Backbone as numpy.savetxt, mean C-alpha at the origin, in Angstrom:
# Nx Ny Nz CAx CAy CAz Cx Cy Cz
2.91 18.00 14.39 2.73 17.30 13.13 1.25 17.20 12.82
0.86 17.67 11.68 -0.53 17.57 11.23 -0.73 16.23 10.53
-1.75 15.51 10.97 -2.06 14.21 10.38 -2.83 14.43 9.09
-2.39 13.75 8.05 -3.08 13.79 6.77 -3.37 12.36 6.34
-4.24 12.20 5.37 -4.60 10.86 4.91 -4.78 10.84 3.40
-4.54 9.68 2.85 -4.76 9.43 1.42 -5.50 8.10 1.32
-6.48 8.06 0.45 -7.17 6.81 0.14 -7.15 6.65 -1.37
-6.74 5.47 -1.84 -6.75 5.25 -3.28 -7.14 3.82 -3.58
-7.49 3.59 -4.81 -7.88 2.27 -5.26 -7.22 1.98 -6.60
-6.98 0.72 -6.86 -6.43 0.34 -8.16 -7.00 -1.02 -8.54
-7.05 -1.24 -9.83 -7.52 -2.52 -10.35 -6.36 -3.49 -10.37
-6.62 -4.76 -10.07 -5.59 -5.79 -10.06 -5.66 -6.56 -11.38
-4.53 -6.63 -12.06 -4.41 -7.41 -13.29 -3.77 -8.75 -12.93
-4.59 -9.73 -12.58 -4.06 -11.01 -12.12 -3.25 -11.72 -13.20
-3.50 -11.42 -14.46 -2.73 -12.04 -15.54 -1.27 -11.60 -15.51
-1.00 -10.45 -14.92 0.37 -9.93 -14.84 1.14 -10.48 -13.65
0.47 -11.20 -12.75 1.14 -11.75 -11.56 1.87 -13.02 -11.98
3.19 -13.02 -11.80 4.00 -14.16 -12.25 4.23 -15.20 -11.16
4.20 -14.80 -9.92 4.41 -15.72 -8.80 3.07 -16.26 -8.33
3.09 -17.24 -7.45 1.82 -17.62 -6.82 1.23 -16.38 -6.12
-0.06 -16.24 -6.17 -0.75 -15.06 -5.64 -0.38 -14.80 -4.18
-0.36 -15.85 -3.37 -0.04 -15.68 -1.95 1.36 -15.10 -1.76
2.30 -15.56 -2.56 3.68 -15.05 -2.49 3.74 -13.59 -2.89
3.03 -13.22 -3.92 3.01 -11.83 -4.38 2.39 -10.91 -3.33
1.30 -11.34 -2.71 0.65 -10.54 -1.67 1.57 -10.36 -0.48
2.22 -11.43 -0.02 3.14 -11.33 1.12 4.32 -10.42 0.79
4.85 -10.51 -0.42 5.97 -9.66 -0.83 5.56 -8.19 -0.82
4.38 -7.89 -1.35 3.90 -6.51 -1.40 3.63 -5.97 0.00
3.04 -6.79 0.87 2.78 -6.35 2.24 4.08 -6.09 3.01
5.06 -6.96 2.85 6.34 -6.77 3.54 7.01 -5.47 3.08
6.97 -5.21 1.79 7.56 -3.97 1.25 6.83 -2.74 1.79
5.50 -2.78 1.77 4.71 -1.65 2.26 4.95 -1.41 3.75
4.99 -2.47 4.53 5.23 -2.32 5.97 6.59 -1.69 6.25
7.61 -2.14 5.56 8.96 -1.62 5.73 9.03 -0.15 5.36
8.48 0.19 4.20 8.50 1.57 3.72 7.67 2.49 4.61
6.49 2.04 4.99 5.62 2.87 5.84 6.24 3.11 7.21
6.90 2.09 7.75 7.57 2.25 9.05 8.66 3.32 8.95
9.43 3.30 7.88 10.48 4.31 7.67 9.90 5.72 7.53
8.71 5.82 6.94 8.09 7.12 6.69 7.13 7.56 7.79
6.96 6.76 8.84 6.04 7.12 9.91 4.59 7.12 9.45
4.27 6.20 8.56 2.93 6.12 7.97 2.24 4.85 8.48
0.94 4.96 8.76 0.13 3.80 9.10 -1.00 3.70 8.09
-1.65 2.56 8.06 -2.74 2.44 7.10 -3.40 1.08 7.13
-4.24 0.87 6.14 -4.96 -0.38 5.99 -5.11 -0.69 4.50
-5.15 -1.98 4.19 -5.35 -2.42 2.81 -6.56 -3.34 2.79
-7.44 -3.10 1.85 -8.60 -3.98 1.61 -8.39 -4.62 0.25
-8.47 -5.94 0.20 -8.25 -6.67 -1.04 -9.57 -7.29 -1.48
-10.01 -6.92 -2.65 -11.21 -7.47 -3.27 -10.78 -8.35 -4.43
-11.67 -9.14 -5.01 -11.27 -10.04 -6.10 -10.57 -9.34 -7.27
-10.95 -8.11 -7.58 -10.33 -7.44 -8.73 -9.82 -6.03 -8.41
-9.76 -5.68 -7.12 -9.43 -4.31 -6.74 -8.73 -4.29 -5.39
-7.86 -3.30 -5.22 -7.18 -3.06 -3.96 -7.52 -1.64 -3.52
-7.84 -1.47 -2.24 -8.11 -0.14 -1.66 -7.12 0.05 -0.52
-6.44 1.20 -0.51 -5.48 1.46 0.56 -5.75 2.82 1.19
-5.69 2.84 2.52 -5.85 4.06 3.33 -4.52 4.26 4.04
-3.92 5.44 3.88 -2.65 5.77 4.54 -2.81 7.04 5.36
-2.17 7.08 6.55 -2.18 8.26 7.41 -0.75 8.57 7.84
-0.45 9.86 7.92 0.87 10.28 8.38 1.10 11.74 8.02
2.37 12.15 8.07 2.65 13.53 7.66 2.78 13.58 6.13
2.69 14.78 5.58 2.64 14.95 4.12 3.86 14.34 3.42
5.05 14.56 3.94 6.26 14.04 3.29 6.30 12.51 3.31
5.95 11.91 4.45 5.92 10.47 4.55 4.89 9.84 3.62
3.72 10.47 3.54 2.68 9.97 2.64 3.11 10.05 1.19
3.73 11.15 0.82 4.17 11.32 -0.57 5.19 10.26 -0.94
6.14 9.97 -0.05 7.16 8.96 -0.35 6.55 7.57 -0.43
5.67 7.23 0.50 5.02 5.91 0.47 4.17 5.77 -0.79
3.45 6.78 -1.17 2.60 6.71 -2.34 3.43 6.59 -3.62
4.54 7.31 -3.69 5.40 7.24 -4.88 5.97 5.85 -5.11
6.21 5.15 -4.02 6.80 3.82 -4.14 5.75 2.76 -4.36
């Protein structure tokens, strides 16, 4: 298996967050962990006041599925 990686960033629109911020972050992390585990993907998330940066590593198919979701 060849290891590949993806790094991406996105802007956070806090006005669009309907739940308490902590709840939304925990929900997103739980979903990402579950999906990444199924796809054999590992990674890291950096959260800034207005931006999120994510680094993912795994095989090409697993990365594509995790990124699509």
